[in-house]
Steps between C-alpha positions, in 0.01 A plus 500: 500500500665562839256506792529818700357540849394819675215644710178694446348774722200292608478449875173477692520628854292500818145373490500490121719191518202298626423178323126542435318790326254708699147406393356825635751706299386329177145612594620856564408502870813415703515733803856415605677672212879465500489331842301203365671168569385364164633588155326781305523391136398792270471273196261263678298794635472654155379172351244449776367855460491463120283191530262631766284726283485670163690820433177689460382399849833563676490788745726523800261730685171325415367240743532150363135431581414690182701259289341174389701195606602328177559172686137519612403530134696178437340327796840472669505759781608328822414788738123502462334780696836608649637597158586871475382511138137517386297180444192624307216247516399582143834371380505174692692268267381157388689209657815385319471156341797270547455125468872410496723504800839389368730782395633288216159394373358848533769722358762314299422539132401807299161655553323687225393788727852591613730722288700212355472596134671824591666753269848392394796708617658449153835404653681187382828332595680451168868435441581546867343849500165644609333661198219755528270509196263772383239556230569322175717249692785752489776464760492794740780396734751219550633444854796266546641353818802727468261798532410399857689482827389377840596482867398270783435651842530246781485494881186715491288500818202267492263800500661671198260621233527607138421853608802513733737375231349741248553796735855390588597489131343841442710641784808377314381675183360199309151559360406135458143382447332288771436240227878457469531381861395153608560265788651154443499193727735526798660198670494695826142559625616790718624702203379589152669529161404741223619530139499829310518484119523817290528551125830683535829311453678740739240488779663226710847653472371847592299367793797306634714813477238720670450258788873446541554875541273515804558147631712587804243736649208255470602228739236240404524142378300530178705389200478575128660289228489532123327208325423402143188686391212267410313583183146637533232261385308523174166348410363328196300213365603133486725519808461381857491790746490517878340830593180418686467418869211378711511603866263384772450487873230363727205726571373548855226257606284442799298220658119496509276280718149411383266382779198283411229349717470202262794262472376368165479853357854573622629189321322604180647850514848359569475275193391792281804705602733202460375432147550865407132558428480758778761778492571815696556803276530247217796333670522135597552461875600206716218338697567284805285215631208617719548485877208456736459684828213526745350805332566435129720347229784718369659499153839672493608673176864591453681695226208742482598835338590750771268763350196267516226615740235293677263614229734368228510161670125466548439607136692192388234278659133481392273698734303191607827333612663795676689432825358608832814693580822612320824579680805648323860498613765766450700508174831312493670836443418851380680695230458787258461380142664818365807438711512134396485592131759772545737270691492227235529750216799672662677165537445420133624843393820436693566208264429699183262749334145375444314513171160460668354411835162370620384570856426196711182305425333389824245251366661177625681381809813672383548859392652484151707755311617492138784710362730507202858630491646699215814290471512131419622286788400737780203280587729207573718727716192621690393143571850414622526807723147546633335158520452430869564864599358586844197729478504798739119520509436132583653318794701203375357567155710422193484641149475247217656611169487293181681583175300439183661424163322600182529492121292712261395459137305695237316303235254598228145444614413281201804278567408477869149383415648233269743363760267540799404129502869403508561736792203351688651153456832620645352698791448205740866402462611857570267532800632171641834678531327810646549704186196700394418670170280807458370624167406870514228640276641704209513872564273729304610529134763228561521182295725321751441323829740495794582166662690459824635211704555527876641258753730466798749264331714670235586169333135404468414841355791476255384152391143623444638799308693270263189289440290806414774633272488174305122535467535862384755401234225317316528194275716533190288398200685232301432266210711185480748651747543827306356841601190600306543831316396682186592846370127576503504473879685833520202712387137527607368372168277216389722238663479687828119490479517121469716489812245714687222260397709209628547680833127548544421142398743336748499762776876555486731797434749499211797737532720569196857586592600682183853563623573129549260372228326279756139433600412438867172350625331569833224278635438144610746241371229312305377813323854614414580157352180519298599845367846398370388303189250775417774764516732283292232468235442878497873556455527242220196628308639850490760538225542874538827668583568816695665779302612839618468816295733762645372857475704814456379833641281591201349150476420498871335840470294364209397198710379731778301714255291198402731281296512218752123505539467452124726192519306365800168543316628261233712255703316519832698372798770362276662845520612678816682827557789501747558856623750394769776352285777703339448546214119475507355189336198349336490126568308289248425137583349338193560374149755637253217689325401669828857611560548636146171691524603669824848586365352652183259714703785626722711591197212675322402699811160587358329777695161436657222736595318498831192352328680207340714398798409587858774645712593258782364574845779478752259433785336204323773330296807339653785751519746232378329298227235758405232233493196439719656400834481147635455487880541879508662699777507878532787705637451793741570729201194343326674294232389146421708187442439135430622307804739304276626818331560665835696199622697505175579867560635417845683190374672700226610747764683222686714426192569857388815691589376849579734752654228601746260211545144623544181330388266757342153495347509469121153645450415779254741359243783480754455867588363444852823372662345524847704282741288206615469482876636199681159440658342478155774271369476269800122483473504392135812283470582162642735523796773321303484742204488796739813385684675425167427856392652643820803276449542630142477860622768428761734343244454796266569743786828328589622447144457868411697621805841332465674789677285448812391135511665178387427128506722250680739355233420140601272348232134462608567662838262793453623716791564869437734744673561874500800617299788686663450372856822301547501122498164325481477142623193341346279355776365244254815347345762660735703633205699816588456768232681830453227763457738727309602274211210249552710180503630267769874553564548421868850589624579717196456866420290604200818597313666165575195310386475701182867436434460125560177463303646689201789250478765752605621280784578215260721723286670633814570149630653402167721813501615433859582142418695607196698761698553282809284716728316349794250640753545502875271226638378734772460851359525424125784746447684415176863384544780438251821307576798642312782313674607345831343217704139383514427683826277802425369769730171662386530874457132539585445305820854387593418128489792257448430286192652196334519597132498138395164392659366837631468379859510782757692528828528738793882522490775465243661216700184291477491561125863389451442188712202412283692550172789278613260233625241505220699609195853388585641853496425873492509539123877556467798267555548623859313325784380740772 
């Protein structure tokens, strides 16, 4: 698209153009007001105030001495007795334990106490669109790139904030969200660049027009150009994301001198500190070799926490070895922890909206912050923009920002326990590449466990992800190179019980993929190899076949009244009732006699009393097969399923072609129809099956809306576009597509393409050739020569044409010269 340039009403003036923010303003106590020579950033002040105390304790008129200092409760208040907040002795915190100093060693890698296994946002990038899913895996909204527009604002002053840009856009009448504004790296350190992306295809054009109208009266250098709108990020399992950042900066320290009368005791104490056995506030400090003087021997300790008192130092040494005297130096610098947190958080928010944030932890030599962005890729941008940023609260201090890549999985707990030894074998190889795996405990009532990789190298994380995916695929059970399968494997009958016994005997998990007629084994390689001949023997011994008895409405009603229970009492687990299929079915896996018996009972439809056949209990029997559930799970609406039956329900949903895809509970004889929440589905399905289900819902959504959404015509491309929006150029295969007639006909109108594709142009060409009609080479106007020479003048564009070879010329003289030279004449016996 053409790049337009204009200006925005954003111009700092006077003292507000200062480079550094006012620290006192962020604390709410600057006395200079508008005359202050430092910048008053309202966003930074708001963040600092928000982090200083709880909402319940906040009172502008109350003295702060009544409010407990929450940094004191963490053991991290740097002000000591000079702090304006209360330090109650009864709440003196225990010292913070931190045995690791390196930022990488201490923080890279998922930790089980941080909110890593967070709720999903249920957004996925599919077909070039961002899809929002709801309960039952139904598609709530599809956002395409054509639905967004964006602008880039450049030449911003170095002190520009999101709040200023937000207010400037509001003044122009654009009610954008602060989350839609973000800063991007600028090649010029004296200026900043911000991008604004809005889900409105006309936003950029309207903003350019509004700014252009008032451009002449503004008189500033800030520029605005329209750019291609980037797509918002989605989430999901089995993909490498870059959302998390680790930020750190050095804490203030001080020097302490320990004076001893005994040189030998001083050497002993020095060795204890050097070895790490003695610590100050549970932190390792640096101990220097003792130096003798006339009065005593002195041990100098450096990198002592600034908040440590003489008491804290002497407590680190046994009482019988205490120094004669302790001297403490001044801290390397002083700063307000609230302001530090607020500053770092405000810088991250400038890059993109945050999903969560953790205040700085002050246990080690560096203050450490963890945060996660909402959009994928923002963490890498933050590291590029902010790593090495000068800290306003620390002289010559620099902010360190690391981007962390991650990949998440969901796996059934029983499968995880089977493959756990394999994962332990792989872990040292992953850790050698600084990739770490965390396995989170299953949530309450969940049968799945969340796994997550984290690391600083995206390639290493991606490689570890591929290895784990191969492990989670399982081992295909084969016999003599052919997959092992039997029709009896499809039901939870006698054969299934033999499989369960084999699982318990070998300590493996056997998964039957009924859709593919495959068996997959999970466990150690030796145990899986041992299981294959046993499974092959089970399959060979069973000569039964699976037969389906389709039920009409009256037969299904009879089955619900007790008919199926009567069949099950005779055949046991050889018979199952499928209430999900259309029409409803009874599946019998057994001998020919078993099948005939079941068919005869269905045809007879004998009635049964309550005493002879118990009515099924929907809260005890599986809602799909109507048998006692294997590995049962219960839905929030209190209906029970076998784990395999529930997975089969979800698998069948991925292959159905519903107009409105929504996965519903089939309890109470398919009368419940309560949409199953995405949280419940994710907790009880493997991550692969869950993502396949979302993909199936997306495909159904697109296929049933041909007037609104279409697929790119290139085979296997997969991109979608919105109908009726002009020409769509596929970003994947670069094929231009007309969104009106849904085909690629570059350089032709829809009518021309229809005419050509229908074969009308061939008939026209034949007619023209037969009648001696030719088209002008330039404007395609049809021409017919009735008599005269071969020089023709087009009636449409006036071009001079040689009728013989259809070459064009600017003048008639040039055309005649050509005919005489090339054709030996002008088409008649007279030479011109």
